[in-house]
C-alpha positions as CSV (number, residue, x, y, z in Angstrom):
1,M,-28.4,7.7,-18.8
2,R,-25.5,5.8,-17.4
3,H,-26.0,2.4,-19.0
4,G,-22.8,0.4,-18.9
5,K,-20.8,3.2,-17.2
6,K,-18.3,1.2,-15.3
7,F,-15.7,3.9,-14.5
8,N,-15.4,7.6,-14.2
9,H,-14.9,9.2,-17.6
10,L,-13.6,12.4,-16.0
11,G,-15.4,14.6,-18.6
12,R,-12.9,13.7,-21.3
13,K,-12.9,11.7,-24.5
14,T,-11.2,8.3,-24.5
15,A,-7.9,9.3,-26.0
16,H,-7.5,12.4,-23.8
17,R,-8.4,10.3,-20.7
18,R,-5.9,7.6,-21.6
19,A,-3.1,10.1,-22.2
20,M,-3.9,12.0,-19.0
21,L,-3.8,8.8,-16.9
22,A,-0.6,7.6,-18.6
23,N,1.1,10.9,-17.8
24,M,-0.2,10.9,-14.2
25,A,1.0,7.3,-13.8
26,C,4.4,8.3,-15.1
27,S,4.6,11.2,-12.6
28,L,3.5,9.0,-9.8
29,I,6.2,6.4,-10.5
30,E,8.8,9.0,-11.0
31,H,8.0,11.2,-8.0
32,K,6.4,8.5,-5.7
33,R,3.5,10.9,-4.8
34,I,1.4,13.5,-6.6
35,N,-1.4,15.9,-5.7
36,T,-4.5,15.8,-7.9
37,T,-8.3,15.8,-7.5
38,T,-9.9,13.0,-5.7
39,A,-11.8,11.7,-8.8
40,K,-8.5,11.6,-10.8
41,A,-6.7,9.9,-8.0
42,K,-9.3,7.2,-7.8
43,A,-9.2,6.7,-11.6
44,L,-5.4,6.7,-11.5
45,K,-5.4,4.0,-8.8
46,Q,-7.4,1.7,-11.0
47,F,-5.0,2.5,-13.9
48,V,-1.7,2.0,-12.2
49,E,-2.2,-0.9,-9.8
50,P,-2.5,-3.6,-12.5
51,L,0.7,-2.1,-14.1
52,I,2.6,-2.4,-10.8
53,T,1.3,-6.0,-10.5
54,K,2.7,-6.8,-13.9
55,S,6.0,-5.3,-13.0
56,K,6.5,-7.8,-10.3
57,E,7.3,-10.5,-12.9
58,D,10.0,-9.1,-15.2
59,T,9.3,-10.7,-18.6
60,T,9.4,-9.2,-22.1
61,H,5.7,-9.7,-22.5
62,N,4.9,-7.8,-19.2
63,R,7.3,-5.0,-20.2
64,R,5.6,-4.6,-23.6
65,I,2.1,-4.5,-22.0
66,V,3.2,-1.8,-19.5
67,M,5.1,0.1,-22.2
68,S,1.9,0.2,-24.3
69,R,0.1,1.9,-21.5
70,L,2.8,4.3,-20.2
71,K,4.8,5.3,-23.3
72,Q,7.9,6.5,-21.4
73,K,10.9,4.1,-21.5
74,E,12.7,5.6,-18.5
75,V,9.6,5.3,-16.3
76,V,9.0,1.7,-17.3
77,A,12.6,0.9,-16.5
78,E,12.3,2.5,-13.1
79,L,9.0,0.6,-12.5
80,F,10.5,-2.8,-13.2
81,R,13.8,-2.0,-11.5
82,D,13.0,-0.1,-8.3
83,V,9.3,-0.1,-7.6
84,A,8.9,-3.9,-8.3
85,A,11.7,-4.7,-5.9
86,K,9.9,-2.7,-3.1
87,V,6.5,-4.2,-3.7
88,A,7.6,-7.8,-4.3
89,D,6.1,-9.2,-1.1
90,R,2.9,-7.1,-1.1
91,P,-0.2,-8.9,-2.5
92,G,-1.8,-5.7,-3.7
93,G,-2.8,-2.2,-2.6
94,Y,0.3,-0.4,-3.8
95,T,-1.1,3.1,-3.6
96,R,-2.7,5.2,-0.9
97,I,-5.1,8.2,-1.4
98,I,-5.0,10.8,1.3
99,K,-7.7,13.6,1.1
100,L,-6.3,17.1,1.4
101,G,-9.4,19.3,1.5
102,N,-10.7,21.7,-1.2
103,R,-8.8,23.7,-3.7
104,L,-8.9,27.4,-3.3
105,G,-9.7,28.5,-6.8
106,D,-12.7,26.2,-7.7
107,N,-13.3,24.3,-4.5
108,A,-12.4,20.9,-6.1
109,D,-11.9,18.1,-3.7
110,M,-8.1,17.4,-3.6
111,A,-6.1,14.3,-2.7
112,M,-2.6,13.1,-2.6
113,I,-1.9,9.7,-4.1
114,E,1.3,8.0,-3.2
115,L,3.1,4.6,-3.4
116,V,2.7,2.9,-0.1
117,D,6.2,1.4,0.3
118,Y,7.9,4.8,-0.3
119,N,6.4,6.7,2.6
120,D,8.8,6.4,5.5
121,I,6.4,8.1,8.0
122,Y,3.8,5.4,7.7
123,T,6.0,2.4,7.3
124,S,8.7,3.0,9.9
125,G,6.6,4.9,12.4
126,K,4.6,1.9,13.5
127,P,5.5,0.3,16.8
128,E,6.3,-3.4,16.7
129,K,3.3,-5.6,17.2
130,K,3.3,-7.3,20.6
131,T,1.6,-10.6,21.3
132,R,-1.6,-10.1,23.4
133,R,-1.6,-11.6,26.8
134,S,-4.6,-12.0,29.0
135,R,-4.7,-10.5,32.5
136,R,-5.7,-13.7,34.2
137,G,-3.1,-16.2,35.3
138,G,-1.1,-17.9,32.7
139,K,-0.4,-21.6,32.3
140,K,0.3,-23.5,35.5
141,S,3.6,-25.2,35.5
142,T,3.3,-29.0,35.0
143,T,6.2,-29.9,37.3
144,A,5.0,-30.1,40.9
145,V,7.1,-28.5,43.5
146,P,7.8,-30.9,46.4
147,P,6.7,-29.7,49.8
148,V,9.3,-28.0,51.9
149,E,10.3,-30.0,55.0
150,T,10.5,-28.0,58.2
151,K,12.7,-28.7,61.2
152,A,11.2,-30.9,63.8
153,T,10.1,-29.2,66.9
154,N,10.6,-30.2,70.5
155,E,7.2,-32.0,70.6
156,E,8.2,-34.6,68.0
157,E,11.5,-35.5,69.6
């Protein structure tokens, strides 16, 4: 039965799952993208996004909370120094999961998870958004053009 199963247990005991997700999060922060199975990528997204949100506000309390989850001092320093500066204006959604197909050996569904702001292909490749304009005529000018006077012809003289 699945009573109270709110997240994917990934076929591991609690301590093993926490250690694995912490190691994967450290690798993601260090390398900015990693390849893994789709189930692990989805679990990692839930694990790492609150930590990135905490890193946006650099306080001792937030550093201690993140350090208690990640366990690697260098990675925590990089998270608060580099990654937090890049995602400072983003309201959420710091990671992207891209499906890669199936693994050759066991046919597992593979995915690449990456930090959104570090992918130059997606961020700089977008064309600038243009304002939409309708095809029908635009606004009429409010200043009226005076009628052009023509030369008098012979009949009026």
